[in-house]
C-alpha positions as CSV (number, residue, x, y, z in Angstrom):
1,M,106.3,125.4,160.4
2,T,106.7,128.8,158.8
3,D,108.6,128.7,155.5
4,D,110.4,132.0,155.0
5,R,111.8,130.9,151.6
6,V,110.7,132.3,148.2
7,T,111.9,131.1,144.9
8,V,112.4,134.0,142.5
9,A,113.1,133.4,138.8
10,L,114.3,136.1,136.4
11,T,113.7,135.4,132.7
12,G,114.2,137.2,129.4
13,A,111.3,139.6,129.3
14,S,111.9,143.3,129.8
15,G,111.4,144.4,133.4
16,A,114.7,143.6,135.2
17,P,114.1,146.4,137.7
18,Y,110.9,144.7,139.0
19,G,112.8,141.5,139.7
20,L,115.8,143.1,141.4
21,R,113.6,145.4,143.5
22,L,111.5,142.4,144.6
23,I,114.6,140.5,145.7
24,E,115.8,143.5,147.6
25,C,112.5,143.9,149.5
26,L,112.4,140.1,150.2
27,L,115.9,140.4,151.7
28,Q,114.9,143.4,153.8
29,Q,112.0,141.3,155.2
30,R,114.4,138.5,156.2
31,Q,113.1,136.1,153.6
32,Q,115.5,133.6,152.1
33,V,115.6,134.0,148.3
34,L,116.4,131.0,146.1
35,L,117.3,132.7,142.8
36,L,117.1,131.3,139.3
37,I,118.4,133.3,136.3
38,S,117.9,132.4,132.7
39,S,120.6,133.1,130.0
40,A,118.2,135.6,128.4
41,A,117.7,137.3,131.8
42,R,121.4,138.0,132.1
43,V,121.2,139.8,128.7
44,V,118.2,141.9,130.0
45,L,119.9,142.7,133.3
46,A,123.0,143.9,131.4
47,T,120.9,145.9,129.0
48,E,118.4,147.5,131.4
49,Q,120.5,147.8,134.6
50,G,124.1,147.6,133.5
51,L,124.4,144.5,135.7
52,K,126.6,141.9,133.9
53,L,126.2,138.7,135.8
54,S,128.4,135.7,135.3
55,A,126.9,132.4,134.1
56,S,128.6,130.8,137.1
57,P,126.1,130.7,140.1
58,D,128.9,131.2,142.6
59,Q,130.3,134.3,140.8
60,A,126.8,135.6,140.2
61,L,126.1,135.3,143.9
62,Q,129.1,137.4,144.7
63,Q,128.1,140.0,142.1
64,L,124.6,140.2,143.5
65,T,125.8,140.4,147.0
66,A,127.9,143.4,146.1
67,Y,125.0,144.9,144.2
68,F,122.6,144.7,147.2
69,D,125.3,145.7,149.6
70,E,125.7,149.0,147.6
71,R,121.9,149.5,148.0
72,G,122.2,149.2,151.7
73,C,120.7,145.7,151.8
74,P,123.5,143.2,152.2
75,P,122.2,139.6,152.3
76,A,122.8,137.7,155.5
77,A,124.6,134.4,155.4
78,D,122.8,131.9,153.2
79,Q,119.9,134.4,152.7
80,L,120.5,134.6,149.0
81,K,121.2,131.5,146.9
82,V,121.8,131.3,143.2
83,Y,121.3,128.1,141.2
84,G,122.3,127.2,137.6
85,K,119.7,126.4,134.9
86,E,120.4,122.7,135.1
87,D,121.1,122.3,138.8
88,W,118.8,119.4,139.3
89,F,120.0,118.7,142.8
90,S,118.9,122.1,144.1
91,P,116.0,122.2,146.6
92,V,113.6,123.9,144.0
93,A,113.8,120.8,141.8
94,S,111.9,118.5,144.3
95,G,108.6,118.7,146.0
96,S,110.1,117.4,149.2
97,A,112.4,120.4,149.5
98,A,111.2,123.3,147.4
99,P,109.7,126.5,148.9
100,K,105.9,126.7,148.6
101,R,106.1,130.2,147.1
102,M,107.6,131.2,143.7
103,V,107.6,134.4,141.6
104,V,108.7,134.5,138.0
105,C,109.4,138.2,137.5
106,P,109.7,139.2,134.8
107,C,108.2,136.2,133.0
108,S,108.9,135.9,129.2
109,T,106.2,134.5,127.0
110,S,108.4,131.6,126.2
111,T,108.7,130.7,129.9
112,L,105.0,131.3,130.2
113,S,104.4,128.8,127.5
114,A,106.8,126.2,129.0
115,I,105.2,126.4,132.4
116,A,101.7,126.1,130.9
117,T,102.6,123.0,129.0
118,G,104.7,121.4,131.8
119,S,107.8,121.1,129.7
120,S,110.3,121.3,132.6
121,N,113.3,121.6,130.3
122,T,115.1,124.1,132.6
123,L,115.3,124.5,136.3
124,I,113.0,127.5,136.2
125,E,110.4,125.4,134.4
126,R,110.8,122.5,136.7
127,A,110.7,124.7,139.8
128,A,107.4,126.2,138.6
129,D,106.0,122.7,137.9
130,V,107.0,121.6,141.4
131,V,105.2,124.5,143.1
132,M,102.1,123.8,141.0
133,K,102.0,120.1,141.7
134,E,102.6,120.6,145.4
135,R,99.7,123.1,145.5
136,G,101.9,126.0,146.4
137,Q,101.7,129.6,145.3
138,L,103.0,130.5,141.9
139,I,102.9,134.1,140.7
140,I,104.0,135.1,137.1
141,V,104.6,138.6,136.0
142,P,104.5,138.6,132.1
143,R,105.8,141.7,130.4
144,E,104.8,141.8,126.8
145,T,102.5,144.0,124.6
146,P,100.3,143.4,122.9
147,F,99.4,139.9,124.1
148,S,98.7,137.4,121.3
149,T,95.8,135.0,121.5
150,L,98.3,132.3,122.3
151,H,99.7,134.3,125.2
152,L,96.2,134.9,126.6
153,Q,95.3,131.2,126.2
154,N,98.5,130.2,128.1
155,M,97.7,132.7,130.9
156,L,94.1,131.5,131.1
157,Q,95.3,127.9,131.3
158,L,97.6,128.8,134.2
159,S,95.0,130.9,135.9
160,Q,92.6,128.0,135.8
161,M,95.3,125.9,137.5
162,G,95.6,128.3,140.4
163,V,98.5,130.4,139.2
164,T,98.3,134.1,139.9
165,V,98.9,136.0,136.6
166,M,100.0,139.6,137.4
167,P,101.1,141.5,134.3
168,A,103.6,144.2,134.8
169,A,101.0,147.0,134.6
170,P,101.6,149.6,137.3
171,G,98.9,152.0,138.3
172,F,99.0,155.7,138.5
173,Y,96.5,156.6,141.2
174,H,99.3,157.0,143.8
175,Q,100.7,159.8,141.5
176,P,104.2,158.4,140.9
177,Q,107.0,160.9,140.4
178,S,109.7,158.5,139.2
179,I,110.3,155.2,137.5
180,D,111.3,153.8,140.8
181,E,107.8,154.5,142.2
182,L,106.2,152.7,139.3
183,V,108.5,149.7,140.0
184,D,107.5,149.9,143.6
185,F,103.8,149.7,142.7
186,M,104.2,146.3,141.1
187,V,106.6,145.0,143.8
188,A,104.1,146.1,146.5
189,R,101.4,144.1,144.9
190,L,103.6,141.1,144.7
191,L,104.5,141.4,148.3
192,D,100.9,141.7,149.2
193,H,100.1,138.4,147.4
194,L,103.0,136.7,149.1
195,G,101.7,137.8,152.5
196,I,104.8,139.9,153.3
197,E,104.5,143.3,155.0
198,Q,105.3,146.3,152.7
199,S,105.2,150.0,153.0
200,L,106.1,150.8,149.4
201,V,102.6,151.9,148.4
202,G,99.6,152.9,150.5
203,R,96.5,150.8,150.3
204,W,93.5,152.2,148.4
205,G,91.3,154.4,150.6
206,Y,93.4,154.3,153.7
207,A,95.6,157.3,152.7
208,K,92.4,159.4,152.4
209,E,91.1,158.3,155.8
210,S,94.5,159.0,157.5
211,S,94.6,162.6,156.0
């Protein structure tokens, strides 16, 4: 059975545009998004995007629905779900119900550490732990610079456990002309790894052949 669900977690690292654009593209591709938002992520969203989300999952869902509607991508019924940080009865908290794919974008170094050590103190950490134990696909997008030795050790540990570590480091070979195009570069790579069609950025070598 094909699972068209993806868990997306937004945490307190800088890089809110990456997370929002990823959600938008997933909605466009008719994927169901199960969204988890940390308290720090709400601060980052307000600071970087002017998007002030309520701590109430229901109200946050209404706000995000309006946000994506304004961008021409209104979620279909039940296509976007928002869960609170301690909603332990949500599907993402159990291996019997959670999606097999999860992206933490952006991923703070504190969330990175918690996932690496299996602390599971919040729903985001538990959801990541579930995906890992069920041998699903977990992608984390850390956004920090420079990385300390501890950060690198945590990333190495996760990589050795099968997690894809994809730092927010956009390339420039596609000659981006705007910040949006830099964001799209990272989102395109995420969609590629999720196995979802994308036309945001051409693939290396093919643009030259087509010209």
